[in-house]
N, C-alpha and C positions, 0 to 999 in steps of 0.2 A: 475579676477569675476569668477567662478570659475560656468563653460561648463557643459550644460546637454545634450547632446544624448540618448536619449532613453533604457537611462535605469536608475537603484531607486537609489538613491542615500542621503547621509547619513554625516546631517550638525557632529551631533557633536556624534557617535555613541557613547554605554556604555550598560556593557550586564549589568540588570537591576531584580532586585532579589527580591520580593516581600514578606513578611513573614503572614498565615497565609491571604492569599489571600481570598482562596477558599469559606473559610464560612462565609466572606463577597459578594457574590452575596445570598446568604436567604434577602440582604437583596438592595434593588436598589437603583439609582442615578433616583428622574425625573421630567424633565421641570415642572415649577407653572405657572403659572400667564400667564402672556404675551412675544410671542419672536416678538421684538423691531429690523426692522433696515433701514437705508435709504446711500444712497449712489448711483451715475450713474449704477450702474455694477446691484447695484438692485431695480429699482424699485419697488413703494408698483406694489402687488400680486402676484412678480415676483420666491420670494422665496416662497416653500409648507413647510409644518412643523415639523421643527425637527423633527425627533425621534432617542428614545435608542432603542435598539436591547436589546430583551428578552434577562432576564436572568445579564440585566441594562450594561453593557460589553463596549458601545461607543454608542458612541451619533457622528450622521451624519448631515453633513447639505449639499443641492443640489439649485442652481443659473439654472435659467430658462432661462435668459436673460446679464451674467457672462459675454460679449464680448468685443474683445478689433479690433479695424481696424485699423490695421497700415494707413500712411498716412493719414489719415483719421479728423487732424481737434483736433479736444476735443474728437474724441469716438477710439483716439489709447492709451486711455486710462480712465479705470475702477476701482473706487470706491465702496465699501462696507465698511458697517459697522452696528452690529448685538448683541446685548445682548439678553441673555439669561439664567432668571429664572432655579435654580438646587440649588432643594432640599435633600440633604443630609445626612443622614440614620443618628439617635440617636447613639452615643458608637459607630462612625468610623469618621476618617477621607477622605477626599477626593484627589485621588492627579494623576494631571497631565502631564507625561513627554512627549505627541510624538504627535502630528495630521499627518497622511496621503492628500495633497494634488490628484486630476485626476482632466486631460482637454485635449487638444484639442489645437496643434498648427499645420500654415496650413505649405506645404512647402515654403521653402524663406525667414523666420519668421523669430521669434525670442520674445516668451514674456519671459519680466520682470515681477518676481507674488512677492511681499512680506507680509505674511503675522503675525499680531505681539495677541498678545491669551493672557486674564491675568485671575484673578481670584478679582472680586468685592465682599468685604474686603479686600486689597492685605493684604497677611500674611508678616510681616516684612522679607524686602530685597527685596521681589514680584511685587512688584509697579510698574516696568515696564514689567513684564512676559518677552516670550520668541517669541523674535526677527528672522523670517527666510529668507532670502529674495536667488531667486535663478532664473537664468537665464534657461532658453528650448528652445536648439531649433529645428526648428518645422525639418516634414517633410511629405512624401507621411504615410497618415494613419499611424501621426504620432499621438498618448495618450500619454500622459510623466502620470507616476505615481513616487511622490518625500512626502519621506521622512524629517523630523524633528523633528531628536532625543532629549529631553536633558540629562541630567546624575542623579550621586544619586546628586549631589548640583544643579543642573539644575537644577530645575521642580516648579508645581503648588502647591503648597498645601493646603487646608485647617483647617484650629482647628476642633474642637473633634464638629461630629452635626451641621454645618456650613454651614444656605444655601443660596449663592454666584449668582452669575452673573458674569453669562464667557462675556462678551468680545470679539467679534473677528473684527478685522481691516486686508482687506485686500486687496490688492490694483494686478490692475495687464499692464503692456504697452507695447504693440506689438508695431516692427519697420520691416519691410520689404519691402511684399507684401500681406501678407493675416493678419489672424486671429490669436486670442489668446485668448482661454479659460479658466473660473474655469469651474468645466464641469457645464454639464446640462440637465432636464430633460432626453433626449433625449439617451441620456446616462446612462439610467442612469444603465441598467442593466452588472458596470462594479461596481459599488457602488456611494458610493455618492462626492459632487467635495473637503468638505474636514473632513475625520475619527477621531476622537479625542478617544481613544480609555481611561477609565473611570478605574482610578481605585481604592474600595477602600480595604483600612486598621484599624482596629479596634482602640477606639482609646487604650492608654497605658498611 
């Protein structure tokens, strides 16, 4: 299993290009309807409303209580499942190639992070979505950033102008002597717990 130690990790890096992305940002993806979530890592009221950056370039999730504590029984493993309804502009497709995860892991601790995200409804062949497992080795003041990259043939996409739910299933297990988190509100100056770059492409 890949061990992450204070570096950015690329799960399946690829050089990606998107034709005519610039004009797409005249239109933006919007969050519509309520965002729902549940799990031991995200009890009710613990997730601020997800945000999309000005211009529609990225969607950010922030967690207030996603903290796994090693050697503490059920608290050593935390999960969160989210459903985020997205409105895609007419005459555009939404593509999602990557995710960025941020958090903290104590010294003498390992965090076992697993992310799975997909669109619903899904396009043919994309039903399982993208899955990202990572092992993060902690240290003094250890704030991690890890990336899950897709590729030109391994990504999520929508049909033309299709509204979708982005479903995110996340888990963190801590072993050793401390805690492992997905970013909490006191770390928000560094960015969100999970960030999804959003790429719009004109329908052809």
